[in-house]
C-alpha positions, -999 to +999 in steps of 0.1 A: -098-888+233-133-889+237-165-870+229-197-876+226-224-859+220-255-854+249-292-864+237-298-825+236-271-821+210-238-810+237-205-815+228-189-838+260-152-842+257-120-861+278-085-876+273-053-861+265-048-825+265-012-829+248-010-803+231-036-777+257-055-781+223-089-780+244-109-748+248-110-745+283-101-717+297-056-704+291-050-712+326-065-745+330-061-756+289-019-748+295-020-772+326-039-797+324-026-819+304-051-852+305-088-849+322-110-886+329-141-867+332-162-858+304-157-821+301-182-801+279-174-777+256-194-742+261-182-726+228-211-746+212-242-730+226-251-715+200-255-753+184-269-786+184-239-805+178-244-835+150-216-859+144-178-849+155-145-869+146-108-870+166-081-881+144-049-873+169-043-841+179-070-823+157-107-820+169-136-816+140-174-810+151-204-809+127-232-791+141-265-768+134-276-734+141-300-733+166-309-697+155-300-700+114-302-738+109-273-739+091-249-764+093-213-757+099-182-773+106-153-754+129-123-776+141-094-775+165-064-789+176-033-797+158-026-778+120+001-798+115-009-810+084-030-789+072-059-806+088-074-775+100-072-754+062-048-730+075-020-718+056+008-718+087+008-757+095+027-755+124+003-737+144-019-751+173-055-737+166-064-733+210-100-725+198-124-735+178-129-719+141-155-722+114-140-743+086-155-732+050-160-748+025-161-728-013 
């Protein structure tokens, strides 16, 4: 998979959707196994995306809130090794969740 950040701070991704882990509408996400064209991830409309990391089937996004200016980290995809910080390591997180740091 590949990601890019536009000059406006929008996140776009393309590539394999093997685990149906990209946050598109359910009917698209579950039937689309590969998408060659970049697609915008609408979840981040209230944020400016600063950085993105893709590792296997897991995506982490660093972004800044347009309203508060706070920086947040979101992640989704595979949690098989706990890389999203979720207790259930068998889960595939299909939509971005905020990753909290203590």
